[in-house]
C-alpha positions in Angstrom: 134.5 78.6 159.5 131.8 80.0 157.4 128.5 79.2 155.7 127.5 80.2 152.2 123.7 80.8 151.8 121.8 79.3 148.9 118.9 81.6 147.9 115.7 81.1 145.9 116.6 82.9 142.7 114.5 85.3 140.6 113.9 84.4 137.0 112.1 87.2 135.3 110.6 90.4 136.7 107.2 88.9 137.6 108.5 85.9 139.5 107.6 86.1 143.2 108.0 82.5 144.4 108.7 78.9 143.3 107.9 75.4 144.5 110.6 73.0 145.6 110.2 69.9 143.5 113.0 67.7 144.7 116.1 67.8 146.9 119.1 66.0 145.4 121.2 66.3 148.6 120.8 65.6 152.4 122.3 67.3 155.4 126.0 66.5 155.7 126.5 65.7 152.0 129.7 67.0 150.5 129.2 69.1 147.3 131.4 71.0 144.8 130.6 74.4 143.3 128.1 73.9 140.4 126.6 70.6 141.7 122.8 70.5 141.5 121.2 70.8 145.0 117.5 70.8 144.2 115.0 71.4 141.4 112.3 74.1 141.6 109.2 74.8 139.5 108.4 78.4 138.6 105.4 79.7 136.7 107.3 79.2 133.5 109.7 76.2 133.8 111.4 73.6 136.0 115.1 74.2 136.7 117.9 73.2 139.1 119.7 75.3 141.7 123.4 74.7 141.9 125.8 74.9 144.8 127.5 78.3 145.0 130.6 77.0 146.7 132.5 73.8 147.7 131.5 72.4 151.1 129.0 70.4 153.1 125.2 70.7 153.0 123.5 72.0 156.2 120.0 71.3 157.4 117.4 71.7 154.6 115.2 74.6 155.5 112.2 73.7 153.4 110.5 70.5 152.3 109.6 69.3 148.9 106.3 70.7 147.7 106.7 74.0 149.7 106.2 77.4 147.9 109.2 79.6 148.8 109.4 83.4 148.1 112.2 84.8 145.9 115.3 85.8 147.9 114.6 83.3 150.8 117.6 81.2 152.0 116.9 77.5 151.2 120.0 75.9 152.7 123.7 76.7 153.6 126.9 75.3 152.3 129.3 75.0 155.3 133.1 74.8 155.2 133.3 71.6 157.3 131.1 68.5 157.9 131.1 69.2 161.6 129.6 72.6 161.1 127.0 71.2 158.6 125.8 68.6 161.0 125.2 71.0 163.9 121.5 71.1 164.8 119.7 74.4 164.4 118.8 76.0 167.7 115.2 75.3 168.4 112.8 77.9 169.5 112.0 77.3 173.2 108.9 79.5 173.1 105.8 77.6 174.4 103.2 77.4 171.7 99.6 77.3 172.9 97.5 74.9 170.8 93.8 75.8 170.5 91.4 73.2 169.3 88.8 74.8 167.1 85.2 73.6 167.6 84.4 70.8 165.4 81.9 71.7 162.6 79.7 69.4 160.7 81.5 68.2 157.6 79.8 69.0 154.4 79.8 66.5 151.6 82.7 66.9 149.2 81.8 67.9 145.7 83.1 65.7 142.9 85.8 67.0 140.5 89.5 67.0 139.9 92.0 69.4 141.5 92.9 72.2 139.2 96.5 71.6 137.9 99.2 73.9 139.3 100.0 75.5 135.9 96.4 76.3 135.3 96.1 78.0 138.7 99.3 80.0 138.1 98.0 81.1 134.7 94.7 82.2 136.2 96.4 84.1 139.0 98.7 85.9 136.6 95.9 86.8 134.2 93.8 88.3 137.1 96.8 90.2 138.4 97.5 91.5 134.9 94.0 92.8 134.5 93.9 94.3 138.0 97.2 96.2 137.8 97.2 97.6 134.2 94.8 99.6 132.1 94.3 97.3 129.1 92.8 98.3 125.8 92.8 96.5 122.5 93.0 97.9 118.9 91.9 95.7 116.0 93.0 95.9 112.4 92.7 93.9 109.2 95.8 93.9 106.9 96.3 92.7 103.4 99.0 90.0 103.3 99.2 89.0 99.6 102.8 90.1 99.4 103.6 88.5 102.8 102.2 85.2 101.5 104.3 85.5 98.3 107.4 86.1 100.4 106.7 83.0 102.5 106.2 80.8 99.4 109.7 81.7 98.3 111.4 81.0 101.6 112.0 77.3 102.4 111.6 76.3 106.1 110.2 79.6 107.2 106.8 79.8 109.0 104.4 82.8 109.2 105.4 83.1 112.9 109.0 83.6 111.9 108.1 86.4 109.5 105.7 87.9 112.1 108.4 87.9 114.8 110.8 89.7 112.5 108.3 92.3 111.6 107.3 92.7 115.2 110.9 93.2 116.2 111.5 95.9 113.5 108.3 97.7 114.6 109.4 97.6 118.3 112.9 98.9 117.3 111.3 101.7 115.3 108.8 102.8 117.9 110.5 103.3 121.2 107.4 104.1 123.2 106.2 100.5 122.9 109.4 99.4 124.7 108.8 101.5 127.8 107.7 99.4 130.8 106.4 100.6 134.2 108.1 98.7 137.0 107.0 100.0 140.4 107.4 103.7 140.3 109.9 103.7 137.4 109.5 103.9 133.6 112.2 101.7 132.0 112.9 101.6 128.3 114.0 98.2 127.2 116.9 98.3 124.7 117.1 94.6 123.8 114.4 93.4 121.4 113.5 90.1 123.2 110.1 88.8 122.3 108.0 86.2 124.0 106.2 83.6 121.8 103.1 82.1 123.4 103.2 78.3 123.1 100.1 76.2 123.9 100.7 73.0 125.9 98.3 70.2 126.8 98.0 71.6 130.4 98.4 75.3 129.8 100.4 78.0 128.2 104.1 79.0 128.4 105.9 81.9 126.8 109.6 81.3 126.0 111.5 84.4 125.0 113.5 84.8 121.8 116.5 87.1 122.3 117.5 90.1 120.2 115.1 89.2 117.4 115.8 92.4 115.4 119.4 91.2 114.9 118.5 87.7 113.6 117.8 86.6 110.0 114.6 84.7 109.2 116.6 81.5 109.1 118.0 82.1 112.5 114.6 83.0 113.9 113.2 79.8 112.5 115.9 77.7 114.1 115.5 79.4 117.5 111.7 79.2 117.3 111.9 75.4 116.7 114.3 75.0 119.6 112.2 77.0 122.1 108.9 75.3 121.1 110.4 71.8 121.4 112.0 72.7 124.8 108.7 74.1 126.0 106.8 71.0 125.1 109.4 68.8 126.7 109.5 70.9 129.8 113.1 71.6 129.2 113.3 75.4 129.0 116.2 77.0 130.9 115.9 80.2 133.0 117.6 82.1 130.2 114.7 81.0 127.9 111.9 82.7 129.7 111.1 86.1 131.1 112.4 89.7 130.7 110.8 90.2 127.2 109.8 93.5 125.8 106.6 92.2 124.2 104.7 89.0 123.4 103.3 87.5 120.2 100.3 85.1 120.3 99.1 83.5 117.1 95.7 81.8 117.0 95.4 81.6 113.2 95.7 77.8 113.3 92.6 77.7 115.5 90.7 79.7 112.8 90.3 82.8 115.0 90.1 86.2 113.3 90.4 88.5 116.3 90.8 88.1 120.1 91.8 90.1 123.1 95.2 88.9 124.4 96.1 89.8 128.0 99.3 91.6 128.8 102.2 89.8 130.4 103.4 92.5 132.9 105.6 94.5 132.9 105.3 94.3 129.1 103.4 97.2 127.6 102.1 95.5 124.4 101.0 92.0 123.3 100.1 91.2 119.7 97.4 88.8 118.8 97.4 87.3 115.2 94.4 85.7 113.5 94.0 83.5 110.5 94.7 84.4 106.9 91.4 84.7 105.0 90.9 84.6 101.2 88.4 87.2 100.3 87.8 89.9 97.7 88.7 93.6 97.6 88.6 96.6 95.2 91.6 97.8 93.4 91.3 100.6 90.7 87.6 100.0 90.6 88.0 96.2 90.0 87.0 93.4 92.3 90.1 91.2 92.9 90.9 88.3 95.3 92.9 89.3 98.3 94.4 87.7 101.4 93.8 89.4 104.8 94.9 88.8 108.4 93.3 90.0 111.6 95.5 91.8 114.2 94.7 92.5 117.8 97.1 94.7 119.8 96.5 95.0 123.5 98.4 97.8 125.3 98.7 99.3 128.7 97.0 102.7 128.6 99.1 103.8 131.6 102.1 103.8 129.2 100.6 104.3 125.7 97.7 106.5 124.6 95.3 105.2 122.0 97.0 107.1 119.2 100.4 105.8 120.3 99.2 102.2 120.1 97.6 102.9 116.7 100.8 104.4 115.4 102.8 101.4 116.5 100.2 99.0 114.9 100.4 101.0 111.7 104.2 100.5 111.5 103.7 96.7 112.0 100.9 96.5 109.5 103.0 98.4 106.8 105.8 95.8 107.3 103.3 93.0 106.6 101.6 94.7 103.7 104.8 95.7 102.0 107.7 93.5 103.2 111.1 95.1 102.6 114.6 93.7 102.3 114.9 94.1 106.1 112.4 91.3 106.6 114.8 88.7 105.3 
């Protein structure tokens, strides 16, 4: 007889724990490999954990609502029903119960409890700022040719074009793909890019895979799928985490520049502002031009200021002079 452990999985390099949302099984239930056992909520999505083997469910080791660290055993799958129903040995150690002195209760302040997603976002942002050396470069680029390109492409958004340009810049500039994980510097080969999606109760960042290898039409299709899944709380584990960089676009909110915060262990995050119709000078003449504000936050532990400027220059050139690669 044997028992197969079911562990709390790790989705993405920054995940440290998850909350148990619902158990679908009870002790003694018979399950087959692949059957859903429980649902968990991570900082990015809600997903099911499946049975790793055929057998019978043992005692559930955690209750719904508990936060459980990655790698912790949640339950076992036993070979036999008899083994599954065996009670766990109880600790016979006496526990001394100390009653703390009662204190005068203070009146409770009014207000609603902060939603869990909002708390997680706050904790992640604080951790990011505390554990990285963040600096932001700002730049304005002319996007007349980019706007012309978009007008001639049906069903393609600015985000799709920006994701493609971002991917090509990341492919061309390897330093921006280096991530510090613990004491190691790891260069990411796959150009997987996170796209910040605003929700009613927070923010989520699904990841688009191998963007450099996709056409604009393929990027548009995947963007629509990911955004819809994010808003319907239907992202899978494969749709989040392990990105090389993130794109955050606040142009629709009429923002010109802002300071995006890194999503560790990523080294860069690109903020995009609105397109503004203004005037410029060409050959001594005043002409109408379209401009866009860019904000590149980078980890100074990995990239120096010049490195980040060089990377931003590559991206800006792709926007100002779109090539055939952009399609």
